[in-house]
C-alpha positions, 0 to 999 in steps of 0.5 A: 066525205068524213072520217066517221060519216058512214058508221051508223051505216053499218050493219050490225055483226049478225048472229050465225045459226048455231046448225053452221056453226057447228058443222063448220068446225067439225068440218074444220076439225075433221082435217085433223083428226082421225075418225073415231074422234070426227065420230065423237065430236058430230055426237057431242056438237049433234047431242049440243045443237038440239039440246035445251041449253043450246037452244037458250044460249043461241036465243041469248046470244040473239037475245044481245044482239039486238041491243048491241051493234056489235054483240061481240065487241066487249068480250073481246076487248075483255079477251086481251085485259084478262090477259095477265102476261106482260103486253111485251112479248106476249101482246104488243106489236113491233115492228120495223120499215124498210123505208127508213135508212140511218143517217148520221147524227139524224136522231133528231131531224128523223124524230122532228119528221117522224112526229109531225107525218104522224100527228098529221094523221092524228089532225086528218082524223081530228078534223074528219079528213083521213079516209074511209077504208073500203074495200070490193066497193064495201065502206069499212068500219073506221072505229081503231083509228078514233081508237089509235091515239091518246089511248092507253091500256091502263092495269087494274085487277083482275082486269084493265081498262082499255081509256081513250081520250081522244075526241074529233073537233066535233065532239069538243077537246083532247090532249093535244100533246106528247111525251118525248121520254131521252135518256129515261126523262119525261118531257110533254110537247104541246104539238098545236099551235093554239090561237091558230088550231095548226100543228107545230111544223117540222122545224118547231118539232126539231127546235123542241126535240133538240131542246129536249136531248141537250137538257135530258142526263142520263136517268134511265137507271131510274125510269119509270118506263120500265114498271109498264113492261111487268107482269099486269097484276105486277104494274097494277100494284106499282102504279097505283104506288105511285099515285100513292106517293105525290099528286104531281105523279098523279099528274104525271101519270095523266099526262103520260097516259092521255097523250098523243102518242110515246115517243122515245130518243135513244142513245144507241144505233139501231144499224140496218140488221133486219133479223136483229131489228125485228126482235128489238122492234118488241122488245129491246131495252126496258125504259124505250117504251111505255108500253100501255100505249098504243104507239110507240116510236122509239128513234135511235141515234142513227134515225133508225125508226121502231114501232110498237103497239098494244094488239089490245085496243087496235088491229096490226093493220090500222098500226101499219097503214098508219106507219106507212104513210109517215115512212114515205113523206119522212126526209130520209137526209139529214136537216136543219132548220131554215131558221137557226140561232140564238133568236129562235123561239118554241115553245119550252116541253115541259119536265116531267118528275116522278116522285119514287120510294124505296120499294118504287125502284126495287120495283124498277130494277126488278122489272129491267131484270125480268124484261130481259129475262123475257127478251131472252125467250123468243126469236124473229125471223125475216123471209123474203122470196123472190120467185113471184109475187102478185104480179104473177098470181093475178095473172092466174086469177088468184088470190096471193094470200090464200097461195100464202096462206098454202106455203106456210102450211106445206113448210109446218108439214116439211119441217115437222112432219105433221100438220097444224091446225093454222089462224089466218085474220078476216077483217069483219070491219065491214061490220059495225065496230067489227075487228076480226074472225078466225080463218081456220085455214087446214082444209081437209081439201089441202091437206089431201094437197099437201099429202099427194104433193110430197109423199113418195108416190108421184101423182099426174100433173092433173090431178095435183091440179086439181087437188090444187085449185080445190084447195084454193078454193076450199080457202076462199071459200073460209076467208069469204063467210069469216069477212061476211061474218058468218064464221065460226069461233068468234060464235062460239066463244059467245056462247061460251060468254053467255054460258059464263053469264048464266052459271052466275045467276042463282039458277042450276050451274050448267056444265060446257058442251062436251065437244068444246071440253073435249081433249079435241077441242084444243088440239085443233086449235081451239081457245087460241091453240094455234100451232100456226098464226098469221095474217097478211098485213099488205101490199108493198109499195114499189116492191120496198116491204115498208113497215114489216111487224109481228106479234109473238106466237100464240102457242109456245111450239109454234110459229107467228107469221105475218106477210107483205105482197109485192108485184114479184116478191113475198115477205116474211116476218115469222116468230117464235118461242126459244125452248120447245119444238119448233124451229124457226131456221127450218121452218123459214127455209121450207117457207122459200121451199114452199113457195117455190113448190107452187110456182107450177100450180100457178096457171090461169084456172081460177077465177079471182 
């Protein structure tokens, strides 16, 4: 079975019934609303359900689904590409990997190994040999693996484009080069031995990378990659100026944007401080990453490794899966090619020199200033819990993911004294080109359990267990519905997009439904206003967290929480924004408290 052989067999993304979506929204929002507010949105939703506009929007969306195998796909990419903030720290995903150790003098050997194993994935995908993902016997969509390499988010106004250059062997010629940036100097490295159509070996890549390092003087002050860190409109203007200055710039930009991936060799140590590494994974130095690329890898002097990617094009779990694959195969010690000496032959990399004028030099300087300002805006922390993990939860016939979800909400409650809207990622990859749906985990069942657990008046253990079981079951049902294409957030987005298209016509303009502009809409998480944005990013291998990554919190006063689960441990990457009511240190401490507080309820009472 080849990587993409099942694509045409995947079902279309369904459009849920309107009444079901509205009922689910009201039920979810009710956990955070007063009785009077609930009555108001019930009436507003009921009026919309039975209105002519409601019927028209639902019908139009159902018709769209007949002509698009995934009716949401284009709109979902637009949600990302219309964001004008700098990609880092607002959109990008940054990650470290705990498998990587520091090796004195090991930058080039580590870079060659890392590059070779990432490229081996590229080669497997190119030949259709990368395994098809499945979950519980259900085949998942593999389109994001087609998007992973040789992709670029190209700046335009008012919306960026995602340009994809990768092709499988069956589809035709594909870019076969990577871009390496060393001390601000750009180099193009061909990765194939063309006559044999085979990847260059780690030894060959070592010699090419060593040549790059030996021949790169410090030009980081004027490095063009700094421009990619800017506000998207500013980068659009500067990119246009780069293209205008010279035809060489046009060729070089095409080489960078179509490259398989972007790699930097940087003149500093990464170290082993995971808290610092986590912060630096999203923003370290301004020239280290070409922000538009879906894969950017930074290799430090001491062989430490960071990975960053544009979240617009792919979900983080895809980047993490490949990152873990490469990290597990990389040598942990210093090594050198078997053949050495002056007679060693290898293909010389090509130097790419951008031509800059005074406005571009000024823009680079300003981009650097803005980059370091934005780096002060957020924080990131690792949290490691060793009390239990997947083994105990499986014994109790519980999904560990669900337990973590309850713990994160309890931690927020203990930190801030209130409940907050929470987003958890549910994959919809069982459908053609599916990406994600939103699980709104703050259910009425969870609220009842959390109040009983934390209030001064003691609740009997048996009653608490029943409330816990009810909260677990409610969350599991939400997750199942969302993975089955029966969530409500993406459906409501589709209805809003349909209304926008209708209002561009010549007919009368239609007002947005009242429940979608009611103040309760955003207060309960609407339009991405989640105080907790969370995602399960995989199981650990041999109790080693492996890739730990994160994106920034959705709200200035919220938290981002991205966790991996081991047999006997749980690790969470937490992010927040500086200068708001969020308190990352207290919240991280309360995550440990919450996981511990849930341990008495992990009894063999549930059924998977």
